[in-house]
Each structure stands twice: as C-alpha cells, then as structure tokens.
C-alpha positions in Angstrom: 12.6 14.9 3.6 14.8 12.7 6.1 12.3 11.6 8.3 10.4 10.6 5.2 13.0 9.3 4.0 13.6 7.4 7.0 10.2 6.1 7.1 10.3 4.8 3.7 13.4 2.5 4.8 11.4 1.3 7.8 8.8 0.4 5.9 10.9 -1.2 2.9 12.5 -3.0 6.3 9.0 -4.4 7.3 8.0 -5.6 3.6 11.2 -7.5 3.4 10.8 -9.2 6.9 7.4 -10.1 6.4 8.5 -12.0 3.0 11.2 -13.6 4.9 8.6 -14.5 7.5 5.6 -15.3 5.0 6.3 -18.4 1.9 3.1 -16.3 0.7 4.6 -13.0 0.3 7.3 -12.8 -2.1 10.1 -10.1 -2.8 12.5 -9.9 -5.6 14.9 -7.8 -4.2 15.8 -4.6 -2.4 14.4 -2.8 -5.6 11.4 -4.2 -5.3 10.8 -4.2 -1.7 11.5 -0.2 -1.5 9.0 0.2 -5.0 6.8 -1.8 -2.8 7.0 0.8 0.1 6.7 3.9 -2.0 3.5 2.4 -3.6 2.0 1.1 -0.3 2.9 4.8 1.4 1.3 6.2 -1.7 -2.3 4.1 -1.1 -2.1 4.4 2.5 -2.2 8.4 2.1 -4.4 8.5 -0.9 -7.0 5.8 -0.3 -6.8 4.1 3.1 -8.4 6.7 4.7 -11.5 6.6 2.6 -11.6 2.7 3.0 -11.6 3.4 6.9 -14.1 5.7 6.6 -16.4 3.4 4.0 -16.0 0.3 6.7 -16.4 2.6 9.9 -19.3 0.2 11.0 -17.8 -2.7 10.4 -14.4 -1.5 12.3 -16.2 -0.1 15.0 -18.1 -3.3 15.7 -14.5 -5.4 15.4 -12.6 -2.7 18.0 -10.2 -1.7 15.2 -9.2 -5.1 14.3 -11.1 -4.9 10.1 -7.7 -2.3 9.7 -5.9 -5.5 9.3 -8.2 -6.3 6.3 -7.8 -2.8 4.5 -3.8 -3.5 5.3 -4.3 -6.5 3.5 -6.2 -5.1 0.5 -3.3 -2.1 0.0 -0.7 -5.2 0.6 -2.6 -7.3 -2.3 -2.7 -3.7 -4.5 0.6 -3.0 -4.1 1.3 -6.7 -5.1 -0.7 -6.0 -8.5 1.5 -2.9 -9.4 5.3 -3.8 -8.8 6.2 -7.3 -10.8 8.7 -7.7 -8.2 6.0 -8.1 -5.3 3.7 -11.0 -5.2 1.1 -11.7 -2.5 0.0 -15.4 -3.1 -3.5 -15.6 -1.1 -5.7 -13.1 0.6 -4.7 -14.5 4.3 -0.9 -14.5 3.4 -1.9 -10.8 3.1 -3.2 -10.4 6.4 -0.7 -12.0 7.9 1.7 -9.7 5.9 -0.2 -6.8 7.3 0.1 -7.8 10.8 3.7 -8.7 10.4 4.8 -5.3 8.5 2.3 -3.5 10.8 4.5 -4.5 14.0 8.1 -4.1 12.5 7.2 -0.6 11.5 5.8 0.6 14.7 9.0 -0.9 16.6 11.0 0.7 14.1 9.3 3.7 14.6 9.7 3.5 18.1 13.4 3.8 18.1 13.6 6.9 15.6 12.6 10.7 16.9 11.1 13.0 13.7 14.4 14.4 13.4 15.7 11.5 12.6 18.1 10.9 15.6 17.9 7.5 17.5 15.7 7.5 21.2 17.6 7.7 24.1 16.1 6.8 27.8 17.2 9.1 30.0 18.4 7.7 33.7 16.7 10.0 36.6 19.6 8.9 40.1 17.3 9.6 42.7 19.1 9.5 46.9 16.6 8.8 49.7 17.0 11.4 52.0 15.0 10.2 54.7 11.3 9.1 55.8 9.6 9.7 52.5 11.7 12.2 50.7 13.7 11.4 47.4 15.7 13.9 45.5 
C-alpha cells in the first residue's frame, strides 16, 4: 500500500513538472494534479491494455512509439474528467506524455518496491598480482 501511494505521488510530481515545462498543459494546483494522477492510474489500468492490444499492429510498425499517442489520449481523457487540469492540444498531450513518462521512470528508478531509496553498493577490489583481483 505504501508503494502504491508513493507511485501516486511520483505520478503527481511528473504531471506537475509537465505542466510547468509545457504551455499547453495547465494544472490549477496540487489537488488537481493529485486527482489527475489518480484518474490516469485508473485509465492506464483499465483502458490502456485494451488500446495497446487493439493498436498492436501499428505499435509494432512504429517500434512502440505509438504508445506515446495512446498515453496522450489517456492524458486528454483525464483532462476531460478533472476540471483543474487542461490539455490544450493533441501535440501538447504527446509532449506531456513523453515528459510524464520520463520523469516517472527516473523517479521510480530511485525508489525500490518497499518504499526505500535505492542505494548503490561499492565493491572494493585489490590487485593480488598477475591477473588476480580480490
């Protein structure tokens, strides 16, 4: 449950960043971004798999880039449901979906499934002669 809430906040941050970077996407406040993230999560859970399956041939032909068009459609659908979230054009939605995907991916990569921050481990090796390292 903690991981789901964390993913929800990550998506909220990604939507806010996309609205900040693009003039075609507007968010009225944190609550609007938070609700938009919830709606996007539900749309991506229930409708996106169906759309991906229906558009599989074109998705294969475009090497998966058509997924951004599907994500843009999800973003435009969310803007129709949430009054404090607006997407002005299809191309703003495409760029917004690209930014949201990248930001969500980067932020999610920093967090493990148990909700803790990922830490890198360092292995120190010493040269023991010839081609041996320990």
